[in-house]
C-alpha positions in Angstrom: 4.8 5.3 0.2 2.1 2.3 0.1 -1.4 3.7 -0.2 -4.2 1.4 0.6 -7.4 1.4 -1.6 -10.9 0.4 -0.7 -13.9 -0.1 -3.2 -17.4 0.2 -2.2 -20.1 -0.5 -4.5 -23.6 0.9 -4.0 -27.1 0.1 -5.2 -28.4 3.1 -6.3 -32.1 2.1 -5.9 -31.4 0.9 -2.0 -28.3 2.6 -1.0 -27.2 -0.7 -0.1 -23.4 -0.5 0.2 -20.8 -3.6 -0.3 -17.1 -4.0 -0.4 -16.2 -5.3 -3.5 -12.1 -4.8 -3.5 -9.0 -3.8 -1.9 -5.6 -3.3 -2.7 -2.1 -1.5 -2.0 -0.5 0.8 -4.3 3.4 1.6 -4.0 4.1 5.0 -4.9 7.4 6.7 -5.3 8.1 10.4 -4.8 10.1 12.1 -7.7 12.1 15.1 -8.1 11.7 17.5 -11.0 13.9 15.3 -13.0 11.9 12.5 -12.5 14.3 10.7 -10.2 13.0 9.0 -7.0 13.7 11.3 -3.6 13.4 10.7 -0.2 10.3 11.8 1.7 10.2 12.4 5.6 8.9 9.0 7.5 5.3 9.1 8.8 5.6 8.4 12.6 2.5 6.7 13.7 0.6 8.2 16.5 -2.6 5.7 17.1 -2.8 2.0 17.6 -4.4 1.8 14.4 -1.5 3.7 12.4 0.9 1.5 14.2 -0.7 -1.6 13.3 -0.9 -0.4 9.5 2.7 0.2 9.5 3.7 -2.8 10.7 1.5 -4.6 8.2 3.1 -2.4 5.5 6.6 -3.4 6.6 5.6 -7.0 6.3 4.0 -6.6 3.0 7.1 -4.9 1.7 9.4 -7.8 3.4 7.5 -10.5 1.6 7.6 -8.5 -1.8 11.2 -8.3 -1.5 11.7 -12.0 -0.7 9.5 -13.1 -3.7 11.5 -10.9 -5.9 14.8 -12.7 -4.7 13.2 -16.1 -5.4 12.0 -15.2 -8.5 15.1 -13.8 -9.7 17.0 -17.0 -8.5 15.0 -19.1 -10.7 15.0 -16.7 -13.9 
């Protein structure tokens, strides 16, 4: 599962907010013995959810390609 994180900083005097960082975490579900386990796939319902799922699939593909390239030179 990929989880998106957006960090917002706020000036406590003026309440002005600004975006300071974004990132994605890949998380893995584990069973009681600590081994990875499958989870039901998320079915996107809105156009935004479809867009996010497609972007996540692209990031996963790019990550896998980079791992293969790195393994080939090490």
